[in-house]
Backbone as CSV, one residue per row, in Angstrom:
resi,resn,N_x,N_y,N_z,CA_x,CA_y,CA_z,C_x,C_y,C_z
1,MET,-10.789,15.510,3.523,-9.513,14.832,3.767,-9.786,13.386,4.128
2,SER,-9.177,12.469,3.431,-9.402,11.051,3.711,-8.466,10.572,4.821
3,THR,-8.875,9.491,5.472,-8.073,8.904,6.536,-6.998,8.010,5.924
4,LEU,-6.054,7.590,6.742,-4.999,6.687,6.268,-5.605,5.378,5.773
5,VAL,-6.570,4.845,6.512,-7.211,3.594,6.084,-7.882,3.802,4.731
6,GLU,-8.588,4.910,4.557,-9.219,5.194,3.267,-8.181,5.292,2.155
7,GLN,-7.053,5.915,2.420,-5.992,6.025,1.423,-5.466,4.641,1.052
8,TRP,-5.280,3.771,2.058,-4.803,2.409,1.783,-5.816,1.649,0.937
9,ILE,-7.120,1.816,1.232,-8.167,1.127,0.474,-8.211,1.640,-0.963
10,LEU,-8.164,2.947,-1.141,-8.195,3.508,-2.492,-6.986,3.037,-3.303
11,ALA,-5.818,2.973,-2.666,-4.625,2.457,-3.349,-4.792,0.972,-3.682
12,ALA,-5.414,0.213,-2.786,-5.656,-1.212,-3.057,-6.591,-1.370,-4.251
13,ARG,-7.629,-0.574,-4.315,-8.568,-0.652,-5.441,-7.871,-0.374,-6.769
14,ARG,-6.884,0.510,-6.735,-6.138,0.851,-7.954,-4.999,-0.133,-8.236
15,GLY,-4.786,-1.077,-7.337,-3.681,-2.021,-7.492,-2.342,-1.401,-7.154
16,GLU,-2.337,-0.367,-6.318,-1.113,0.374,-5.998,-0.692,0.266,-4.539
17,ASN,-1.290,-0.642,-3.785,-0.908,-0.794,-2.382,-0.049,-2.055,-2.267
18,PRO,1.255,-1.910,-2.066,2.137,-3.078,-2.036,1.922,-3.969,-0.817
19,ARG,1.180,-3.502,0.164,0.935,-4.281,1.380,-0.251,-5.239,1.246
20,VAL,-0.966,-5.169,0.134,-2.142,-6.024,-0.042,-1.732,-7.491,-0.127
21,ILE,-2.351,-8.286,0.735,-2.186,-9.735,0.669,-3.241,-10.296,-0.270
22,THR,-4.503,-9.905,-0.047,-5.585,-10.371,-0.910,-6.850,-9.566,-0.666
23,ARG,-7.767,-9.676,-1.613,-9.107,-9.102,-1.468,-9.981,-10.192,-0.884
24,LEU,-10.675,-9.892,0.188,-11.620,-10.805,0.808,-13.031,-10.272,0.578
25,PRO,-14.064,-11.058,0.816,-15.422,-10.570,0.578,-15.748,-9.253,1.298
26,ALA,-15.220,-9.049,2.502,-15.556,-7.850,3.272,-14.552,-6.720,3.133
27,GLY,-13.431,-6.952,2.458,-12.444,-5.883,2.354,-11.080,-6.396,1.936
28,TRP,-10.078,-5.640,2.300,-8.698,-5.916,1.908,-7.888,-6.375,3.105
29,LEU,-7.123,-7.434,2.921,-6.184,-7.854,3.944,-4.815,-7.322,3.545
30,VAL,-4.210,-6.564,4.455,-2.883,-6.017,4.202,-1.950,-6.431,5.328
31,ILE,-0.685,-6.547,5.000,0.313,-6.794,6.026,0.586,-5.460,6.715
32,GLY,0.877,-5.510,8.006,1.146,-4.287,8.750,2.346,-3.539,8.208
33,ASP,2.322,-2.221,8.361,3.441,-1.416,7.870,4.694,-1.608,8.707
34,VAL,4.528,-2.157,9.904,5.650,-2.627,10.726,5.274,-4.015,11.224
35,GLN,6.262,-4.767,11.652,6.036,-6.134,12.110,6.560,-6.316,13.535
36,PRO,5.848,-5.779,14.538,6.292,-5.986,15.920,6.249,-7.467,16.298
37,LEU,5.317,-8.185,15.690,5.226,-9.637,15.786,5.062,-10.151,14.364
38,PRO,5.744,-11.221,13.997,5.688,-11.683,12.611,4.278,-12.110,12.206
39,GLY,3.811,-11.535,11.109,2.494,-11.869,10.589,1.410,-10.869,10.924
40,TYR,1.760,-9.781,11.589,0.766,-8.753,11.930,0.095,-8.243,10.651
41,CYS,-1.230,-8.304,10.633,-2.022,-7.892,9.471,-3.137,-6.937,9.893
42,VAL,-3.738,-6.302,8.900,-4.881,-5.420,9.135,-5.936,-5.742,8.082
43,LEU,-7.175,-5.892,8.540,-8.312,-6.069,7.637,-8.989,-4.715,7.477
44,LEU,-9.099,-4.246,6.220,-9.680,-2.944,5.898,-11.038,-3.160,5.253
45,ALA,-12.104,-2.689,5.889,-13.451,-2.885,5.343,-13.625,-2.098,4.047
46,ASP,-14.179,-2.766,3.045,-14.484,-2.114,1.766,-15.791,-2.706,1.257
47,PRO,-16.875,-1.920,1.220,-16.890,-0.470,1.210,-16.499,0.145,2.558
48,ILE,-15.998,1.369,2.467,-15.534,2.116,3.624,-16.737,2.529,4.468
49,VAL,-16.671,2.197,5.751,-17.696,2.587,6.712,-16.994,3.056,7.981
50,PRO,-17.669,3.879,8.798,-17.016,4.361,10.010,-16.849,3.294,11.089
51,GLY,-17.673,2.267,11.057,-17.571,1.207,12.056,-18.597,0.138,11.787
52,PRO,-18.567,-0.938,12.560,-19.496,-2.048,12.317,-20.955,-1.671,12.541
53,ASN,-21.197,-0.666,13.345,-22.573,-0.257,13.594,-23.203,0.424,12.396
54,ALA,-22.406,0.779,11.404,-22.912,1.399,10.178,-23.157,0.347,9.091
55,MET,-22.996,-0.931,9.432,-23.135,-2.018,8.455,-24.446,-2.770,8.683
56,SER,-24.910,-3.407,7.627,-26.055,-4.307,7.768,-25.604,-5.534,8.553
57,GLU,-26.546,-6.296,9.041,-26.204,-7.506,9.779,-25.422,-8.483,8.906
58,ALA,-25.822,-8.600,7.651,-25.119,-9.510,6.735,-23.686,-9.053,6.501
59,ASP,-23.485,-7.740,6.345,-22.134,-7.217,6.142,-21.279,-7.385,7.398
60,ARG,-21.874,-7.210,8.565,-21.143,-7.441,9.822,-20.686,-8.891,9.906
61,ALA,-21.592,-9.795,9.573,-21.257,-11.224,9.638,-20.133,-11.555,8.662
62,ARG,-20.203,-10.987,7.469,-19.164,-11.225,6.461,-17.814,-10.703,6.963
63,TYR,-17.811,-9.502,7.553,-16.572,-8.912,8.066,-15.997,-9.785,9.191
64,ALA,-16.853,-10.204,10.119,-16.387,-11.038,11.230,-15.834,-12.365,10.718
65,LEU,-16.507,-12.972,9.768,-16.028,-14.236,9.207,-14.660,-14.055,8.553
66,ASP,-14.491,-12.990,7.775,-13.191,-12.727,7.157,-12.116,-12.533,8.227
67,MET,-12.442,-11.779,9.265,-11.494,-11.501,10.337,-11.025,-12.804,10.985
68,PHE,-11.955,-13.692,11.290,-11.590,-14.937,11.949,-10.900,-15.912,10.997
69,ARG,-11.225,-15.865,9.719,-10.510,-16.682,8.736,-9.040,-16.257,8.661
70,VAL,-8.793,-14.948,8.727,-7.407,-14.461,8.742,-6.689,-15.000,9.975
71,GLY,-7.372,-15.002,11.112,-6.775,-15.580,12.322,-6.435,-17.043,12.135
72,ASP,-7.343,-17.809,11.514,-7.060,-19.218,11.234,-5.823,-19.354,10.350
73,ALA,-5.738,-18.499,9.339,-4.586,-18.531,8.436,-3.298,-18.229,9.192
74,LEU,-3.326,-17.245,10.081,-2.126,-16.900,10.850,-1.711,-18.034,11.775
75,MET,-2.675,-18.736,12.321,-2.321,-19.874,13.166,-1.640,-20.953,12.323
76,ALA,-2.130,-21.153,11.114,-1.558,-22.177,10.238,-0.232,-21.741,9.630
77,ILE,-0.151,-20.515,9.164,1.022,-20.052,8.407,2.139,-19.533,9.314
78,ALA,1.779,-18.721,10.320,2.790,-18.110,11.179,3.085,-18.954,12.420
79,GLY,2.272,-19.981,12.655,2.485,-20.801,13.836,2.073,-20.117,15.127
80,ALA,1.125,-19.195,15.030,0.653,-18.470,16.210,-0.085,-19.413,17.150
81,ASP,-0.009,-19.106,18.431,-0.723,-19.886,19.444,-2.087,-19.289,19.755
82,ARG,-2.220,-17.997,19.527,-3.496,-17.309,19.701,-3.467,-16.071,18.836
83,ILE,-4.623,-15.471,18.659,-4.732,-14.274,17.823,-5.414,-13.182,18.621
84,ASN,-4.862,-11.974,18.558,-5.523,-10.797,19.129,-6.177,-10.033,17.991
85,TYR,-7.428,-9.630,18.211,-8.181,-8.847,17.234,-8.487,-7.504,17.887
86,GLU,-8.077,-6.413,17.253,-8.332,-5.086,17.808,-9.002,-4.210,16.766
87,THR,-10.249,-3.846,17.048,-11.002,-2.922,16.207,-11.250,-1.705,17.060
88,LEU,-10.499,-0.637,16.818,-10.553,0.519,17.695,-11.279,1.698,17.046
89,GLY,-10.725,2.279,16.013,-11.373,3.380,15.313,-11.291,4.730,15.989
90,ASN,-10.485,4.862,17.018,-10.386,6.149,17.706,-9.568,7.168,16.922
91,LEU,-8.466,6.737,16.333,-7.613,7.639,15.575,-8.005,7.708,14.113
92,ASP,-8.462,6.589,13.578,-8.840,6.515,12.168,-10.223,5.884,12.092
93,PRO,-11.260,6.707,11.971,-12.628,6.192,12.041,-13.143,5.540,10.763
94,SER,-12.316,4.763,10.114,-12.728,3.915,8.994,-12.509,2.489,9.480
95,LEU,-13.539,1.651,9.365,-13.475,0.311,9.956,-12.256,-0.466,9.474
96,HIS,-11.476,-0.895,10.444,-10.320,-1.748,10.202,-10.023,-2.503,11.490
97,THR,-9.450,-3.684,11.347,-9.136,-4.514,12.500,-7.686,-4.961,12.419
98,HIS,-6.972,-4.723,13.498,-5.596,-5.200,13.624,-5.676,-6.666,14.041
99,ILE,-5.012,-7.534,13.299,-5.034,-8.971,13.564,-3.600,-9.372,13.884
100,ILE,-3.390,-9.700,15.156,-2.033,-9.820,15.682,-1.775,-11.233,16.192
101,PRO,-0.878,-11.960,15.534,-0.543,-13.294,16.037,0.266,-13.183,17.323
102,ARG,-0.019,-14.085,18.251,0.726,-14.129,19.513,1.315,-15.527,19.668
103,PHE,2.466,-15.578,20.309,3.261,-16.794,20.362,3.649,-17.140,21.796
104,MET,3.649,-18.424,22.110,4.088,-18.860,23.442,5.568,-18.557,23.653
105,SER,6.308,-18.361,22.586,7.734,-18.068,22.689,8.020,-16.622,23.101
106,GLU,6.986,-15.781,23.142,7.192,-14.404,23.604,7.547,-14.423,25.090
107,PRO,8.391,-13.487,25.541,8.653,-13.405,26.984,7.337,-13.212,27.749
108,ASP,7.217,-13.857,28.907,5.966,-13.825,29.678,5.412,-12.425,29.873
109,GLU,6.276,-11.476,30.234,5.795,-10.126,30.529,5.217,-9.449,29.274
110,GLN,5.711,-9.806,28.108,5.174,-9.245,26.873,3.954,-10.023,26.395
111,ARG,3.987,-11.329,26.522,2.886,-12.177,26.046,1.589,-11.874,26.775
112,ARG,1.672,-11.444,28.009,0.470,-11.189,28.813,-0.128,-9.807,28.575
113,GLU,0.591,-8.954,27.898,0.119,-7.595,27.597,-0.439,-7.526,26.191
114,ARG,-1.231,-6.511,25.933,-1.632,-6.230,24.551,-0.364,-5.898,23.768
115,ALA,-0.322,-6.305,22.518,0.872,-6.065,21.697,1.191,-4.578,21.599
116,ALA,0.172,-3.739,21.547,0.392,-2.294,21.436,1.126,-1.737,22.656
117,VAL,0.989,-2.408,23.783,1.649,-1.979,25.020,2.986,-2.701,25.193
118,ALA,3.021,-3.961,24.834,4.181,-4.811,25.109,5.377,-4.550,24.199
119,TYR,5.119,-4.010,23.007,6.192,-3.868,22.018,6.355,-2.414,21.594
120,ASP,7.572,-2.055,21.256,7.878,-0.711,20.756,7.679,-0.738,19.238
121,TRP,6.515,-0.304,18.804,6.172,-0.366,17.387,7.047,0.551,16.554
122,ALA,7.555,1.616,17.145,8.426,2.541,16.411,9.758,1.874,16.053
123,LYS,10.143,0.851,16.806,11.400,0.147,16.546,11.185,-1.186,15.835
124,ALA,9.934,-1.504,15.528,9.640,-2.784,14.873,10.148,-2.777,13.437
125,ARG,10.408,-3.954,12.923,10.877,-4.088,11.546,9.819,-3.539,10.594
126,PRO,10.218,-2.626,9.697,9.244,-2.099,8.739,8.913,-3.120,7.651
127,PHE,7.733,-2.963,7.067,7.333,-3.782,5.925,8.404,-3.672,4.851
128,ASP,8.738,-4.819,4.264,9.693,-4.861,3.169,9.136,-5.832,2.126
129,PRO,8.829,-5.354,0.924,8.224,-6.231,-0.080,9.008,-7.518,-0.332
130,ALA,10.308,-7.431,-0.420,11.107,-8.625,-0.710,11.077,-9.613,0.456
131,THR,11.215,-9.114,1.655,11.223,-9.970,2.840,9.846,-10.558,3.108
132,ASP,8.799,-9.755,2.932,7.449,-10.149,3.340,6.655,-10.893,2.276
133,GLU,7.081,-10.854,1.017,6.294,-11.498,-0.047,6.092,-12.996,0.153
134,PRO,7.086,-13.758,0.600,6.826,-15.193,0.808,5.697,-15.442,1.824
135,PHE,5.707,-14.704,2.922,4.623,-14.829,3.908,3.294,-14.418,3.289
136,MET,3.282,-13.301,2.566,2.059,-12.821,1.941,1.510,-13.846,0.955
137,ALA,2.385,-14.482,0.198,1.962,-15.492,-0.774,1.370,-16.714,-0.074
138,ARG,1.982,-17.133,1.036,1.440,-18.277,1.783,0.066,-17.943,2.371
139,MET,-0.089,-16.726,2.888,-1.389,-16.301,3.424,-2.435,-16.281,2.311
140,ARG,-2.067,-15.708,1.193,-2.989,-15.622,0.039,-3.434,-17.021,-0.377
141,ALA,-2.487,-17.931,-0.505,-2.800,-19.291,-0.922,-3.704,-19.989,0.089
142,TRP,-3.404,-19.832,1.378,-4.232,-20.470,2.404,-5.658,-19.931,2.352
143,LEU,-5.798,-18.617,2.258,-7.139,-18.008,2.242,-7.924,-18.390,1.001
144,GLU,-7.246,-18.543,-0.115,-7.933,-18.957,-1.355,-8.358,-20.420,-1.280
145,ALA,-7.597,-21.249,-0.568,-7.884,-22.677,-0.512,-8.881,-23.057,0.592
146,ASN,-9.057,-22.183,1.578,-9.896,-22.533,2.731,-11.112,-21.637,2.873
């Protein structure tokens, strides 16, 4: 039985994952299936590995560079003031990192907490191809140019 991350990666490889923003050297950048904060993305490692400790040093460096480049893009495109990076792997043991833009405009009590705690993800706006495509296109263009 494959994990959700593995299913998303396999769909991306087939060109069937509508959440794909772009293919990066270390994997796939996808927009989050919900948007508790605008611009929430996930980096999915491809090839599929259980975690960074299963990667060569060169592959780890490539993954980290891609992760931080996405953060740079979110700061430029979404106007984020800082970026939270969460690589957990407890529920889905296929390497992936949640890349979450954070904004000074967030209420203080929410801005100081991790997004997973501060926001009700079940009530967050779901991914919508029509609504999210302009953002996805800007991210794709920025990542290709930088």
